[in-house]
C-alpha positions as CSV (number, residue, x, y, z in Angstrom):
1,M,-7.8,19.9,43.5
2,N,-11.5,19.8,44.0
3,V,-12.6,20.4,40.4
4,L,-15.7,18.1,40.6
5,I,-16.9,19.2,44.0
6,N,-16.4,22.9,43.1
7,N,-18.3,22.3,39.8
8,L,-21.3,20.7,41.7
9,I,-21.3,23.6,44.2
10,F,-21.2,26.2,41.4
11,Q,-24.1,24.5,39.5
12,M,-26.2,24.3,42.7
13,E,-25.5,28.0,43.4
14,Q,-26.3,29.0,39.8
15,I,-29.7,27.3,39.8
16,Q,-30.6,28.9,43.1
17,K,-29.7,32.5,42.2
18,G,-27.3,32.7,39.3
19,K,-27.5,33.6,35.7
20,N,-28.3,30.4,33.8
21,W,-28.6,29.6,30.2
22,I,-32.2,28.6,30.8
23,G,-32.9,32.2,31.9
24,T,-34.3,31.6,35.3
25,N,-33.4,30.3,38.8
26,F,-35.2,29.6,42.0
27,K,-34.8,33.1,43.3
28,T,-36.4,34.8,40.3
29,I,-39.3,32.4,40.3
30,I,-40.1,32.4,44.0
31,N,-39.3,35.9,45.3
32,P,-42.0,37.7,43.4
33,L,-44.8,35.4,44.6
34,S,-47.3,36.6,47.1
35,E,-48.3,34.5,50.0
36,T,-51.5,33.5,48.1
37,D,-49.5,32.6,45.0
38,F,-47.0,30.6,47.0
39,F,-49.8,28.3,48.1
40,Y,-51.8,28.3,44.8
41,Q,-52.6,24.8,43.7
42,P,-54.0,23.9,40.3
43,K,-55.9,20.6,40.0
44,S,-53.7,17.6,40.3
45,M,-50.5,19.6,40.8
46,H,-48.4,20.6,43.8
47,S,-48.2,24.2,45.0
48,V,-44.9,26.1,45.0
49,A,-45.0,25.7,48.8
50,E,-45.3,21.9,48.5
51,I,-42.4,21.7,46.0
52,I,-40.1,23.9,48.1
53,S,-40.9,21.8,51.2
54,H,-40.2,18.7,49.2
55,L,-36.9,20.0,48.0
56,T,-36.0,21.0,51.6
57,I,-36.8,17.5,53.0
58,W,-34.6,15.8,50.4
59,R,-31.7,18.3,50.9
60,E,-31.9,17.6,54.6
61,E,-31.9,13.9,53.8
62,T,-28.8,14.4,51.6
63,I,-27.1,16.3,54.4
64,L,-27.8,13.3,56.8
65,K,-26.4,10.9,54.2
66,I,-23.2,12.9,53.9
67,E,-22.8,13.3,57.7
68,T,-23.7,9.7,58.7
69,G,-23.3,7.5,55.6
70,E,-27.0,6.5,55.7
71,G,-30.4,8.2,55.1
72,S,-33.5,7.9,57.1
73,I,-36.5,8.4,54.9
74,T,-38.0,6.8,51.7
75,D,-40.1,8.2,48.9
76,D,-43.3,7.2,50.7
77,D,-42.5,9.0,53.9
78,P,-45.2,11.5,54.9
79,S,-42.7,14.3,55.2
80,N,-41.8,13.9,51.5
81,W,-44.8,15.7,50.3
82,K,-46.4,17.8,52.9
83,T,-49.8,19.2,52.0
84,N,-50.8,22.8,51.6
85,E,-52.9,22.4,54.7
86,E,-49.9,21.3,56.7
87,L,-47.7,24.1,55.2
88,K,-50.0,27.1,55.3
89,P,-49.7,27.6,59.0
90,L,-46.0,27.9,58.6
91,G,-46.3,30.6,56.0
92,K,-44.1,31.4,53.0
93,E,-41.3,33.1,55.0
94,S,-40.8,30.1,57.3
95,I,-40.8,27.6,54.5
96,L,-38.3,29.6,52.5
97,L,-36.1,30.1,55.6
98,A,-35.9,26.3,56.1
99,Y,-35.2,25.9,52.4
100,N,-32.4,28.5,52.4
101,T,-31.0,27.2,55.7
102,S,-30.8,23.7,54.3
103,L,-29.1,25.0,51.1
104,K,-26.5,27.0,53.0
105,K,-25.7,24.0,55.2
106,F,-25.6,21.6,52.2
107,L,-23.2,23.9,50.3
108,Q,-21.0,24.5,53.3
109,L,-20.7,20.8,53.9
110,L,-19.7,20.2,50.3
111,K,-17.1,23.0,50.5
112,G,-15.3,20.9,53.1
113,K,-15.0,17.8,50.8
114,S,-12.5,16.8,48.2
115,D,-13.2,15.1,44.9
116,D,-12.2,11.8,46.4
117,F,-15.3,12.0,48.6
118,L,-17.4,11.5,45.5
119,E,-16.1,8.0,45.2
120,D,-17.1,7.1,48.8
121,I,-20.3,5.2,49.3
122,Y,-23.4,5.6,51.5
123,Y,-26.4,3.4,52.1
124,D,-29.6,4.7,50.5
125,T,-32.7,3.8,52.5
126,D,-34.9,4.6,49.5
127,F,-33.1,2.5,46.9
128,K,-32.0,-0.1,49.6
129,D,-28.5,-0.3,48.3
130,Y,-25.0,1.4,48.4
131,F,-24.2,4.2,46.0
132,S,-21.4,6.7,45.5
133,Y,-21.8,10.2,46.7
134,S,-21.3,11.3,43.1
135,F,-24.6,9.5,42.4
136,L,-26.3,11.3,45.3
137,L,-25.0,14.8,44.5
138,N,-25.6,14.6,40.8
139,G,-29.1,13.3,41.6
140,M,-29.7,16.2,43.9
141,L,-28.7,18.6,41.1
142,H,-31.0,16.8,38.7
143,H,-33.8,16.8,41.2
144,D,-33.5,20.6,41.8
145,L,-33.5,21.2,38.0
146,Y,-36.5,19.0,37.5
147,H,-38.5,20.9,40.1
148,L,-37.2,24.3,38.8
149,G,-38.9,23.4,35.5
150,Q,-42.0,22.4,37.4
151,L,-42.1,25.7,39.2
152,G,-41.7,27.5,35.9
153,L,-44.8,25.7,34.6
154,M,-46.6,26.5,37.8
155,I,-45.9,30.2,37.4
156,K,-47.1,30.1,33.8
157,I,-50.4,28.5,34.9
158,L,-50.7,31.0,37.8
159,N,-50.1,34.0,35.5
160,S,-52.5,32.6,32.9
161,N,-55.2,32.2,35.5
162,Q,-54.7,35.7,36.8
163,N,-54.8,37.3,33.3
164,S,-57.9,35.4,32.3
165,S,-59.8,36.7,35.4
166,L,-59.1,40.3,34.5
């Protein structure tokens, strides 16, 4: 049985587009945004585009770790947090396509794994040590939830600014 893997997959799918106890998901937060809103950046905060790009990079890094047993980037890698200036030429649609493509590949890769896989280890280039895939996959889930909350705050700020200018 693959109870643990299936549970991780289910949770990842739910925070992307499911019905969560917290009342929101990535789809309900991101889809209504205009191109302008997607790149809106309050002082000292990341834009939605920057956060989605960041999540994509780390999901791609996780895919690499699953496929090869070792990652390639660290937290200080320039690709970790691309700027709005780097991302705007790509546009919202392209950034979301890369995000959704990485999500689909990630989930497909997990569907081929058993619960035993969670006990296997990989080398983490960022932490410079060996960890179980359980650590990695639960970390990815926590990372996505953290940034989902951050996006919720961004939308509140965006809506507040739009309402105050009316």
